[in-house]
Structure formats: structure tokens, C-alpha cells
C-alpha positions as CSV (number, residue, x, y, z in Angstrom):
1,M,12.9,62.1,-14.4
2,A,12.0,63.0,-17.9
3,T,12.1,60.4,-20.7
4,E,13.4,61.5,-24.0
5,H,11.1,60.1,-26.7
6,G,13.0,61.1,-29.8
7,S,15.8,58.6,-29.3
8,V,13.7,55.5,-29.8
9,E,13.6,54.1,-33.3
10,P,10.5,52.2,-34.3
11,V,10.9,48.6,-35.4
12,G,10.9,48.3,-39.2
13,D,8.3,46.5,-41.3
14,V,10.8,44.0,-42.5
15,V,11.9,43.1,-39.0
16,V,8.3,42.6,-37.9
17,R,7.5,40.5,-40.9
18,Q,10.7,38.4,-40.5
19,F,9.8,37.8,-36.8
20,A,6.3,36.8,-37.7
21,R,7.6,34.3,-40.3
22,A,10.2,33.0,-37.8
23,A,7.4,32.5,-35.2
24,L,5.1,30.9,-37.8
25,L,7.8,28.4,-38.7
26,A,8.5,27.6,-35.1
27,A,4.8,26.9,-34.7
28,L,4.8,24.7,-37.7
29,I,7.7,22.7,-36.3
30,G,5.6,22.2,-33.2
31,A,2.6,21.3,-35.1
32,V,4.4,18.3,-36.7
33,A,5.5,17.1,-33.3
34,P,2.9,14.3,-33.2
35,V,4.4,12.8,-36.3
36,S,7.0,10.7,-34.4
37,I,7.9,7.2,-35.4
38,P,10.0,5.4,-32.7
39,I,12.8,3.1,-33.9
40,P,13.2,0.2,-31.5
41,F,17.1,0.2,-31.5
42,S,17.5,4.0,-31.4
43,P,16.7,6.5,-28.6
44,A,15.8,9.1,-31.3
45,P,12.5,8.8,-33.3
46,I,11.9,9.7,-37.0
47,T,10.2,13.1,-37.2
48,L,9.3,15.7,-39.8
49,Q,11.0,18.5,-37.7
50,V,14.3,18.4,-39.7
51,L,12.4,19.3,-42.8
52,F,11.3,22.5,-41.1
53,V,14.9,23.1,-39.9
54,F,15.9,22.9,-43.6
55,L,13.2,25.3,-44.6
56,A,14.1,27.8,-41.8
57,G,17.6,28.1,-43.1
58,L,16.6,28.2,-46.8
59,V,13.7,30.6,-46.5
60,L,14.5,32.7,-43.4
61,G,18.3,32.7,-43.8
62,P,21.0,32.5,-41.2
63,V,19.7,35.0,-38.7
64,W,16.0,34.5,-38.8
65,G,16.3,30.8,-39.3
66,T,18.3,30.6,-36.1
67,V,15.8,32.9,-34.3
68,S,13.0,30.7,-35.5
69,L,14.5,27.5,-34.0
70,T,15.4,29.3,-30.8
71,L,11.8,30.3,-30.3
72,Y,10.9,26.7,-31.0
73,L,13.3,25.4,-28.3
74,A,12.2,28.1,-25.8
75,A,8.5,27.1,-26.4
76,G,9.4,23.5,-25.6
77,A,11.5,24.4,-22.6
78,V,8.7,26.3,-20.9
79,G,6.3,23.3,-21.3
80,I,4.5,23.8,-24.6
81,P,4.3,20.2,-26.1
82,V,6.2,21.0,-29.3
83,F,8.9,18.2,-29.2
84,A,8.6,14.8,-30.8
85,G,5.5,12.9,-29.5
86,F,4.1,16.1,-27.9
87,S,6.7,16.1,-25.2
88,A,8.0,19.2,-23.5
89,G,10.1,20.6,-20.7
90,P,13.8,21.0,-20.0
91,G,14.1,17.2,-19.4
92,V,13.7,16.7,-23.1
93,L,16.4,19.2,-24.0
94,F,18.8,17.4,-21.6
95,G,17.5,13.9,-22.4
96,R,18.8,11.2,-24.8
97,S,17.8,13.2,-28.0
98,G,18.5,16.6,-26.6
99,G,21.6,17.0,-28.7
100,Y,19.5,16.8,-31.9
101,L,17.3,19.6,-30.6
102,W,20.2,21.9,-29.6
103,A,21.6,21.4,-33.1
104,Y,18.5,22.7,-34.8
105,P,19.2,26.4,-34.5
106,V,22.9,25.8,-35.4
107,A,22.0,23.8,-38.4
108,A,19.3,26.4,-39.6
109,G,22.0,29.1,-39.2
110,L,24.6,27.1,-41.2
111,I,22.1,26.2,-44.0
112,G,21.1,29.9,-44.3
113,L,24.6,31.1,-44.3
114,L,25.7,28.6,-47.0
115,A,22.5,28.9,-49.2
116,H,22.4,32.7,-49.1
117,R,26.2,33.1,-49.1
118,G,26.0,35.4,-46.1
119,T,23.4,37.3,-44.1
120,D,21.8,39.1,-47.1
121,L,18.8,37.1,-48.2
122,R,18.2,36.0,-51.8
123,D,15.4,34.0,-53.3
124,P,16.2,30.4,-52.6
125,A,14.5,29.4,-55.9
126,D,17.5,31.1,-57.6
127,V,20.2,29.2,-55.7
128,S,21.8,26.5,-57.7
129,L,21.0,22.8,-56.8
130,P,24.6,22.0,-55.8
131,V,24.6,24.9,-53.3
132,L,21.3,23.8,-51.9
133,V,22.3,20.2,-51.6
134,G,25.6,21.2,-50.0
135,A,23.9,23.4,-47.5
136,L,21.4,20.7,-46.5
137,V,24.1,18.1,-46.2
138,A,26.1,20.4,-43.9
139,G,23.1,21.1,-41.8
140,T,22.3,17.4,-41.5
141,A,25.9,16.7,-40.5
142,V,25.6,19.3,-37.7
143,I,22.3,17.8,-36.5
144,Y,23.6,14.2,-36.5
145,G,27.0,15.1,-35.3
146,M,25.7,17.1,-32.2
147,G,22.9,14.6,-31.6
148,S,25.1,11.5,-31.7
149,G,27.9,13.2,-29.8
150,Y,25.6,14.1,-27.0
151,M,24.0,10.7,-27.0
152,A,27.4,9.1,-26.9
153,W,28.4,11.2,-23.9
154,L,25.0,10.9,-22.0
155,L,24.6,7.1,-22.6
156,D,28.3,6.2,-22.2
157,M,28.7,4.9,-25.8
158,T,31.4,5.1,-28.3
159,I,30.9,7.6,-31.0
160,V,30.7,4.8,-33.5
161,E,28.0,3.1,-31.5
162,A,26.1,6.4,-31.2
163,L,26.4,7.1,-34.9
164,L,25.1,3.6,-35.8
165,V,22.0,4.0,-33.7
166,G,21.5,7.8,-33.9
167,A,22.5,8.7,-37.4
168,V,22.9,5.9,-39.9
169,P,19.3,4.6,-39.7
170,F,18.0,8.1,-40.5
171,V,20.0,8.8,-43.7
172,P,17.3,7.5,-46.2
173,V,14.6,9.6,-44.5
174,E,16.8,12.6,-44.5
175,L,17.5,12.3,-48.2
176,L,13.7,12.4,-48.7
177,K,13.3,15.5,-46.5
178,M,16.2,17.1,-48.6
179,V,14.3,16.4,-51.8
180,A,11.1,17.8,-50.3
181,A,12.8,21.1,-49.0
182,I,14.4,21.6,-52.3
183,A,11.2,21.1,-54.2
184,I,9.4,23.5,-51.9
185,V,11.9,26.3,-52.3
186,K,12.4,25.7,-56.0
187,S,8.7,26.0,-56.5
188,G,9.2,29.8,-55.8
189,R,6.3,30.1,-53.5
190,L,8.4,30.8,-50.4
191,Q,10.4,33.9,-50.8
192,P,12.4,35.7,-48.1
193,V,11.0,39.1,-47.0
194,G,12.8,41.9,-48.8
195,T,13.6,39.9,-52.0
């Protein structure tokens, strides 16, 4: 059986560069996994990972930001210790804080969609501050909504109890991460490929 070679299109340079950036950001999220501060009254620790979720959406956009965080989850699922506290495996994805992890690709996609106003990438340094803040607040709401909702279901808590232990204590830290993400993209050093 003969194979027709002329029907295969090579992958474009932009796609290769975007995939490389998505993989790099996924690796950076895993690299900050040791930075995990447990909170005695909460099943979820304080981590730096959400900062990189913010950056994935802002810099890579809705498509590649989602790809980046999906790569991150896949790496952790197969046993690479990229989750908080150098943990790994499917047990983490379905454990007490699994809802937060599943929310990361969704949040990155939403942040990217809102910040870039669609799938066409623009320089995040040119995006207005209110739009950046709104996108990050929306992404944070997704992360804590999914994380607390899953925690409530898994641990047989009310949604209010889950929010009190799984979201409210983290708000001050998330505000600092938002400021850091905005400062990084406004510096103009991280531009999407193709802008």
C-alpha cells in the first residue's frame, strides 16, 4: 500500500514555539511544587502554582494556556512529582485538593479568553488594568469554586464550610499573586508568540 506524502502539512513555526512555551510553563509550575505551606485548618496548602496559572492565561492565551495546564496535570498523573509538596499520581487529582488542580486548565483558558478578548493573542502589556484584574478575578473564582465544590462533595461538607476552609483564607495571598502577575505582564518582557 503506497503512502501519499504530499497530503501531510508540516507543523508551523508558531505552533512549535507555542507548544514549547506551554511545555516550559508547565515545567515551571512543577518546579514551584516544593513551595507549599500547609494550613492547619484547610486541606489545601498555599502554593505558587496559581501565579503560573495566571501567567499561562495572560501570556499563552486561552488555547495554549489550557494546553500548558493540561500538560502539567498529565505529568503529575503519570507520576512526575509536580503537585504541591512534590506529590504525584492520580490519587492527588482525586484527593481533597483535586478540584483545584482540575480547575487550573479551565481558569487559564478563561483568563486568556477574557484578557485577549478571544483566541487571537495580543500583547498582555497593552491590555487595560481593569480587564487584567477582571480576568484574574474570574480565573480565581473558577479555581476556588471548583476546588471548594469538589472538597464539599468529597468531604461531606456544606458549600459554606468548604469555602470557609478552602477559599476565604487564601484571598490575601491570591491578591498578592494577582499583583505579581500583572506586574510581570505589564513589564513587557513576556509577549505572546506572533505579536
